[in-house]
Structures are given as structure tokens and as C-alpha cells.
Steps between C-alpha positions, in 0.01 A plus 500: 500500500817702571544664163665840520402753237769636270485852645601362842730223383717736295480800730840676519709426808780751437541844350649370174184298430268804510415587141532850350531687833876555502457866602344377826722200574820692421410782739407259780815293456716813506330618819576160659866521396534853638300433818256778407173316556196721549214437738213541251450395136206523262491258207236607247402376156275278294374172645731201460824685418697391809422748781426249777767263370765774514385590851542139613845462344605831659370389840680168463828673410483738799531211747717264293782390734750450220449855377547632854812292577679479162596848381633370168176313430302813586701713257534252214174301507244695706238226483333301780699179523200271555711275723533675837250447783323831433454423129379149573247631751376750245463233229312277744269786600605484866709817523390728784695795359281546196130580525259545209168682526218534254373857536185410308373293793696666785435866432357635823658719767499205741706292257760777476506541878574130536778535244645797690506296821687217329753732337650581840636148540833425337588197286568166668779429251674720248496878482162612365131435526343564161131582454362452149159663457332403174230715332583777747273746317205313653574637848250751628600864548481454877728195476752697293497780757551252783805368318670838441700529821626142487609544140673830573696375803507121486721282721843435340414134442173565310470527122169551318442404136169608349371352174221664302345511155352847564772736618276806465280376785783511753503826700792731431588494870569125473669509159740777604635283781593212268726422208278443197567248223278478193500151347486498121261313276694191386592507128347235277841357410586444868167329568545278196853408609386405851207294369739317267727423796205360695385285207852364455519416871160330484600318177212649303523564126371845410485731199671836535194673352281338766718639779489843339122485495495410872737788571280746308194383692683550832563869416826534689416284803725197553259340746210532255715341229592208727138448601395495134780253426360269770161508324656445159699197620181338631310587180775358276556179698346281224675661201680221314519319835805716579338807652659731242373857506402655166398851395157382386440325832588810702282720276208260544535484878534875545226571243758726338420676175767412247692771316365363173149627580636845582682508168173403331346821638777721362500304172126563467559871562778516241287309245176687583349155546186531715413130457835393641458741791158357586647149488755601766224652715296180469804289595547702818132481596449136400800375699408688815793743507448815700446795268677740736800269517508475120494879465779530755717258305410678176626825653826326595516364143471853360759619751744252347439658160579843645821367654615357167402815312683733737810290570525319164575198718314223684732485801225626736238259365471205739404232252661198327730577206243398237243740646758778519576458131130533423477823699797633305335404172148627576598827668509671160128436446407788731626845584589570866217755507246238389623256765469769767145575386408132531653480848309809615175357366557161668581661835174693480311186394637309800352756736163504323463121488511485879160671516329346196280193466506416127857378516498293183361776276716774650812283485442423131427866432823606672712266287327614180557862602877438485473464122328839473761663721787394274304529174247783543236545234598758235333840519316440170317205653357711779160670461550843343426803712206714367622801308448839673277623213284187516471536879383861460238395244369231731484746791307750281260230385430392858441853625288627206117509554 
């Protein structure tokens, strides 16, 4: 089988295709137009947001013959043409001017020494030899130190592009010798738009709410979203014999807790309905949902209430319109202070559940406690404190012979 997964099939091949990283692509394109290309770059950010892809497009553009020979094309377009010999070699994976290394498996001093030896040799064709080192934070300290001199005074034909998800692990001596670009988490709307484009190209019918759910699950990573879409397409292949993707199908595959169950929790709190709250707890336990995951989504649910209460708007609530309207309607059931108290309690409960064994009981108890937080028992219902005079009499009685 020669099937190519969506994340590879729809991988960007030019700067304009890279989603939500305009601050990076604009700077790189301007440096190409001005001829101010540095020798070292660090691309950092969340997994699957386009770091390695941007590095490859940049490397491809540096040796594009049309960009080197056509000044007008360089100034007006500033994209690898995809047609010259250098671009074709890159697309075929046969370019000798671009080398990729995985620092996770090549992280020793010997690996860096070999790289330093190769750096001395110029490109066979084109102007630059580009070295893309992925997961560079995995290099050992000794390997980083061995690389310092080469990075400080590299040959004029050598350009290094480092990609990492953990910028803080890169020594300051390395970072200070490079231009640093922080890749942003991709907004939900951009992920949803790209997934819709892919579904249209693949001739797959899909609900907008289903794509939004995939985007929320991906948490800002385009690659994660595309991988989930691959799973969803396979899962939905038998739906109506058309392969249409529905919200319910995505929720079932991802074992995703629907917003309705989260609203049932806050409804039970507002109504002081302990029976309803226990029903929600039983639903979570009976269907095999992870209690920690449910509490995490409940915290996000309460966060949406706080957003609506403080902004008097649902524009920052990433949900379908019908759910947004419900947040707007139900936000008046609680005060912001009560919501904050519930969030604080749930955050503490999350930590405690990690070290407890009676998950079912403690999970039920935590949900029931939310009712008491918002509706505390009146002072009259509490046991009365003994009066000072009565306490004195009791003390005298106990001490008398």
C-alpha cells in the first residue's frame, strides 16, 4: 500500500501555505529580498505548528535558481518556484545541499565532529548548504560545546536551522549565536479552515462542529489535527455509505465528553440537585471516562463562564453558536466569586486524585462538594457553640472532688 497520510500529503511547500506563522515567514522572506540571510536560526514552539516545514521551505528557497537569477521574481514573489533543478531535487529527496539530522538519535560529540567535517565542503550546486537539526535540545552538553566554534564562525556557504520544542534546554551560548523565532500555537479557526480545505479536496462531507471538535482536541497543533482527521475518516467510512463525518462520530471515536454533561454539572449546582450530580458522576464512571480528564474539561467549562461574566460576550468561547448562547444564558446563575471558588476546589481535587485509590467515591464526593461551595449551609443549621457560662460550669463540675 502506498497511502500517504494527510499530514504529509498536505504539507506546505511554500511560505504562503504555512498557517498562522506570518511573523516568521514575513521576516524570512524580507531577509531573502534584502540579501541579509543569517548563518544560524532557532525555530521553537509547540509540536506540529510548522517548525520543520518552515525550515525546509526556507532551505529550498535559499538555493532556488529562479530566485537567484530573476530579481523581479525575488522581490515580488519570494517563494521557491518548485520548477528549477534545485527545487526538483529537493522535492525528490535527492538534494545534496540540504541535510537533516535528528538530534534525538545523533546527539553525541562524535556526531557533531562528523557534521563539522562535512561543513567545510561547499555546495555542489547553488549557493548554500543548509543543515536542519531537529529536536536540537536533545544534544548533550559536550556536543553543544563542540559545536560552538563552528556556529560562531561558519563557512560562508553554511546555514544552520535548529528546531526544538524546548527552547529553555538550549544553552545560552548557542542561542545567542542564532536568530530565534517562536512559532505560535495555531488558532482553532485556522485549524478548522485547513481541515475543511482538506475534506473538500478529498471529497468528504463533514459537519463544521465535528471539525471544531477535532481542532479543540489538537490543542493548537496542526499535525495533531490532521492525524486525528485521518482516524476520523477511517472511523466514519461506513456512515450512510458516503463516509460523512459527524459530530457524534468524532465524539465517540475520541471518547470526548460532550458539553451537555458539563452543563448538567453546573445545572445540578444551580438547582442544588444532589441526585442529578450523582447521575453525572455515574455516567462518567460507567462509560469509562477518565475522571481527571473530566475534571480538566469541567475547569475549562467554568473558565468559559468567567469569560462571559467578565466580558459580557462569548467571543473568546471556542464552541458552536448554540453552546455559546447557553453560556450567555446560564452565566447569571453564579457569581464570578462562586465560579472562582469552584475552580480552585477542582484544581486542588485534581492534585489529590493522583495519589488516591478510592477514585469513584472521591470523584462523587468532589462533584457533590461543588453544591456546598455555591450554596453553603446557613449558620443556624450548624451545631451551636457551647456558651462560655456553660463551659465554665462543665469545667467546674469536672474538677470538683
